[in-house]
N, C-alpha and C positions, 0 to 999 in steps of 0.2 A: 555539110552544114546542118542538115536535118537532124543528124545524130547528136551534134553539139547542142542544138536547141533542146532536144529531148533530155539530154543529161542536165542541162542548165535548169530546166523548168520542172523536172521530175525527181532527180536524184537528191535524196535527203531534203525534200521540200515539203512542208506540212500545209502551207497555204499561200496563195497569191492573190493580192487585191490590187488591181483588177486583172485577171489572167488574160482576158480578151485584149485589153488595152496593152498589156506588156507584150503579148505575142505580136500585135500589130506594130508596135514600136520596133521590136527586134527585126521583123520582116521588112521594115521600111528601108533598112540599110543605113540609117542615120547613126552617127556616133552618139551614144547615150551617156549621160552622167549618172554613175552608180555610186551611191553614198552608203558608207557604213560608219556608224559612230560607236565608240567604245570608251567607257570610263575607266581610266587606269587607277582603280581603287586599291590595288595591292601589287607588290613587285613580282608576284607569282603569275606566270603565264603557262596555261596548260592546253592540252590538245582540244579541249572544248572551245577555247577562245579562237582556235585556228579554223574551226568548221566554216564560219562565214568567209574567212580569208581564202579558203579553197574555192568557195563559190565566186568570190571576187576574181580569182585567177581565171575562172571560166569566162567571165565577162571580159577580162583583159585579153584573153586569147582570141576573142571575137572583135578586138580593136575598140572596145568601149573605154571611156575615160573613168578611172576609179578614183574616188575621193575618200580618204580615211579621215574621219573627224575625231580628234582626241578631245574627250570631254573633261578638260581640266577644270572648267567651271562647274559642270554638272556633277563631277565626281566629288566636289566639295559638299554638295547637297546630298547626293546618294540616291540611287533608284531603289525604291522599296518594293518593286514589282514581285520579287521572289522572296521577300522577307516578311517575318511576322512581327517586326519591331523596327524602330528608326535605325538608320545607319549612322555611325559616328562621323563627325565632320573631319575632313582632311585639310591639310595645308596645301596651298598652291604648289609649293616647292616639292612636296611629296608626289603630287599627281604628275608633275613634269618629269621627275626622275623615273617614275614608273613607266611613263609613256615612252621614254627612250628605250627601255628594255622591251616593251611590247613591239615597237617598230623594228628593233634588231632581229626579232624572231619572225615577224611578218615578212621581212625582207628575204627570208629563205624560201618563201612561197611566191611572193609577188616581185615584179620588177619595180622596185621603189623609185627608179628614175622616171618612170612613167606614171607615178601616183602623186596626186595632189594631197598634201597633208595640211590640215588646219587644226587650230585649237579654238574651241568655241568660246573661250573667254574674250576673243577678239570682238565679238558682237554682243555677247551676253553682259559683259562688263559695262557696255554702253547703254543698255536698256534702263531707263529711269522708272520711277514708281508709276508714273502715268502710263508708261508703256506696258508695264506689267498688268495694269488694270485693263488696257485695251486687249491684251491677249487673254486675260482671264474671263472676259465677258462671253467668250465663245464656248465656255464649258459650264455645266451646272454641278452643284454639289451632289445631286442624285447620280449623275454620270460617274463622278469620282468614286462614290460609295458603292457603285455597282461593280467595281473591280473586285475580284474574288478575295484578294488578301486584305484590302481595306474593309470589305464587308465582314469578313471573319473577325478582324480586330475590333471593328465598331460594335458588333454584337457581343463580343467578349469583354467590352469595356477597356480595351487596350488603347492607349493614347495614340492618336494620329495627329501629327503636327501639320499646320498649314503649309509649311515648307515642303512637305512631301507632296501635297496637292500641286505645288508649283513645278515639280520635276517634269511631268508630261508636257507642260507648256514650254519649258526650256528645251527639251529634246525636239518638240514639234517646231519650235522657232529656228532650230538649226537648219531645217529644210528650207524655210523661208529665206534665211540668210544666204544659203548656197545658191538658191534660185535667183536672188537679187544680184549676187556676184557674177553668175554665169549666164543668167537668162533662163535657166531651167534646172530642175533637180528631178530627174526622170524616175529613178528607182532607189528605194532604200531597203537595205537588208537588216534583218534582226532575228531575234530568237522568239520562241513561242511566248515566253513570259513578258515580252515587251509589246504585246499586241496593242494594248490601249495607247501606249506612247507613240507607236508607229502610226496609228490612226490619227493621233493629235497633229501629226505633221500634215496629213491630208486636210484636216479641218482648218488649220491655220493658213495653209496655202490657198485654199478656196476663199477664206476671209480676206486675203490680200489680193484677190483677183488673179491668182496664178493657176496654171494647169496643175492638177493634183498629181503627186508622185504615185507610182505603183509600188507595191510592197511585196517583197519575197521573204517568207518566214521559214526558218529552219527549226527543227525540233532540238531540244537539249539532249545531250548524250549522257549515258549512265557511266558511273565510275567503275573501278576495277572490282567493286563488291556487288555490282548490279543495282546500286542505289544511285540517286542523282549525284553527278560529279560535283564535289565541293572541296574547297581548300580546308575547311574546318574538319572534314571527315578523313583527310589523308588518303582519299581514294582516287586522287587525280594523277595524271601522267604529265609531269612538268616538261616544258620544252627545253629547259636548261639541263635536263638529265644527260648523263653520258649515254652513248649508244648502247652500252651494256645494260645499264639500269633501265633504259626505256624499253629495250627488247624484253627484259625479264618482266617488267610491269605489264606489258601488253599480253604476255603469255599467261598472266594471272586473271584476265577477264573471264567472266562466265561464258560458257559455250553459246548461250542464247544471244550474246552480244557480238559474236563474230561478224555476222552479216551487217548489223547496224554500224559497226566500226568501219567495215569496208565502204559502206555507203557514205558515212559522214567524215571520216578521217583520212581517206586516201584519194588519190587521183585516178583510181581505177574506174573505168566507165561501166554503165549499167549492164551492157551485154555481157561483159566479162564477169561481173558480180553474179549475174544469173547463172553462169556456168559454174562458178565457185559454189553457189548455193546447191546446185545439183550434186557436185562433187562431195559436198559436206554430208550428203545422205548416206554415202558408203565409206568415205574416208574417215580416219581418226581425227577428231576435232583438233588435236595437238598439232597435226601436220598442217592443217589449214591456218591455225593461229600463227605458225611460223611464217607462212606466206604473208599474213596480215602484218606481223611484226616487221618484216623486211620492208613492206610497202610504206609503213608509217615512219620507221627509223630513217629510211632513205630520204624523206622529205627534209630532215634536219641534220643529217650527217652524210659524209661521203660513202662511196661504195665499199671501200676498204674497211671502214668502221662498221658497216652493216655486216659484212662477212665475219669480221672479228667478233661482233656481238652475238651472232648465231653460234659461232664456235664456243664462245664463253658460256652461252646458255647450255649447250649440249654437254660440255665437259664439266662445268662447275655446278650448274643448277640441276640439270637432269642427271648428271653423273655423280653428284654428291661430293665432288672434290672441292677442297678449299681453293678459292681464287688466289692468283698471285697478288702480292702486295700492291703492285701498280694498278690493279683492278678493284681494290677495296677503297671505298669512299672514306674520306677523313672528315670527322666532325669536330670542329674547334669549340670547346666550351670555355666560357669566361666567367660564368656566374656561379660556379660551384667550386668548392675547395675541399680538400681532404677526402673523407669518406662520404660517399653519396649513395642513397638507395638505388638499387638496380632498377626497381620499378620506375623511378624518376628518369633515369638515363635512357632506357629504351623507349620511353614515351616521348621524351624531348627530342630525340633524333628521328622520330617518325617511324620507328619500326613497329609500333603498335599505336592504335588510335587513342586509347584512353587507359586509365589505371586498371580498369577491370580486365581489359585484354592483356595488360602487362602481367597481372597476377596469374591469369589463366596460362599464359605462355610459360611462366616460371614454374608453376606448380605441376605442369605437364611434362617438365624436363626438356622444353624446347628452347631454352636459353643457355648459351655457353659464354663464359668469360675467359679469354686467353685459352680457348679450346677445352675448358673444364665445365661440365654441366653444373649449373647452379639451380637448385630447386627450393632454396630457402627464401620465402617471401620477404624476409627482413634483411636480406643480404645487403651489405654495404660494399661499394667498390672504391678501392683506394686510387684516387686520382693524382697522387704524388708522382706516379710513374709518367714517363714521357708519353706513352700511348698504351691504350687498353683495347684489345680486340673483342668486339661484341658480335655474337651471332644469334639471330632469332630465327628458328625454323631452319629449313635447308637453303633458303635463298637470300637471306638478308645478312650481310656482313658489313661491319664498319669499324674503323679505328676511332676511338675517343681520344682526342688530343687536348690536354688542358693547356693553359697559357704557356707557350714554349719557353719564354724567357724565365718565367717563374719556375718552371720545371727544371731548368738548368741550374738555377740558384739552389734548388733543393737536392741536387745530385750528391753533394757532400754535406748534407744536413747534420749528420752525426757529429762530425768534427768541426764544421764551419759555423759561421754566424749568419743570421738573416737580419740585417739591419732595417730599421723602419724606413730609412731614406731610400734603400734599394727597392723596397716594396712599393713605396709611393711613386717612385720613378717609373715603375713598370705596370702599374695598374691605373686605369683611367679616372678613378674617383677616390675621394677620401673614405667613402662608405666601404668600397671594395677593399681598400688597404686595411682598414680596421677589422673587417670581417676576416680577411686572410690571416692577419696577425693573431686574431682571437682563435682561429682554427689550429694554430701551431702550439697553443698552450697544452702541455701534457696533462692528462687527467690525473696521473699519479707521478710522483717525483721519479719513480723508477723508469717511467717512459720518457724521461728527459733526454737531453742531448742537443736541444736547439735553444739558443739564447734568444729571448724576445724582448722587444722594446715597445711596450704598449703605452698609449697616451694615459696620463694620470687622470683619474676621475675627479671632477671638480666637486 
């Protein structure tokens, strides 16, 4: 039990408020209510999101009650704790759909049958304007502006909406609502960048005459490039990746992130991580990374998939052999027709982060199309084919598949007809239909062969 407590309180934990109180609660033998809230702002779930879920599993293994709070209401406002601008508003339907995906992956780590799941719209939708005023009086404008990101934006003259000031109140009130429902909310988990919001929960619980929750805070993890993991930087490891892709992605992390990833993204305990750290001093980092990759991939895939992923890495990535077709990811594109810039394609499927990286990859000879090196920055790729094999570097392979129905219509384009009715029946919008038909018009009569039926201009 002592070892479990040590892992719980020390492994990938940056701060505990109040540590003495939490230790006393754990040692009391009572079943504690452990709350973790997350805003489902996007459909992408990466291993950074799973860090506190692994911590929740430690609590669950000690027979404590886990509560996952889905912020379908708070997600519509958006937490600006880690942002330098306002977040866009989301629709409730979007947050609910994203939440289902989050829970499906969290269920790979937690026993969801023993988890209480709530949506905070249940109580936040019921708070009237007077209620908001009662909550707001517990905080000052000075306290809000003291937050690092708000302070920077205020000094730079960047707009801060009053709605953003309300977010900490909403998150804090979640703890009050849970305590009202159960009689207590003992512990809340969160990330470093949520520090102020987590404290807001303690403030509001005290204002309501409740025992204040303790807080366990975990650091954020770095992405595969050594920078903060972010969906916009394409440096994340998504939980919906295949075992092969996840294994390869983990092998790409910087060497100095091996131990932090063991600490944050695996179920390996601290004593074993200490031994791995010693081993890393003499062993090749690549060998330790393979151990890391196996530990992480195992959390989300079965053992056979883990073994297959390691074999795939050794033979295909490390060995430089093209993977089998079944192991190559397929990317369906519906917004491009005809000849599309190669720089656009490799950027949109996520093989590079931006246009600059795309140009650098092409000019250095690191991009192949159907196994032919392309180094022309202005190269256009013909998407009339049913599929195009794209390779960037030694590790990234993908098939670009355009609209399959339209591709089949074009198989016999030289001798056949492409009627406007056929196009409209197979494309989702009039705009796409007209765009597609326009792309079929030959630039020169000698390029003809396809009869087109375009709407007449009025």
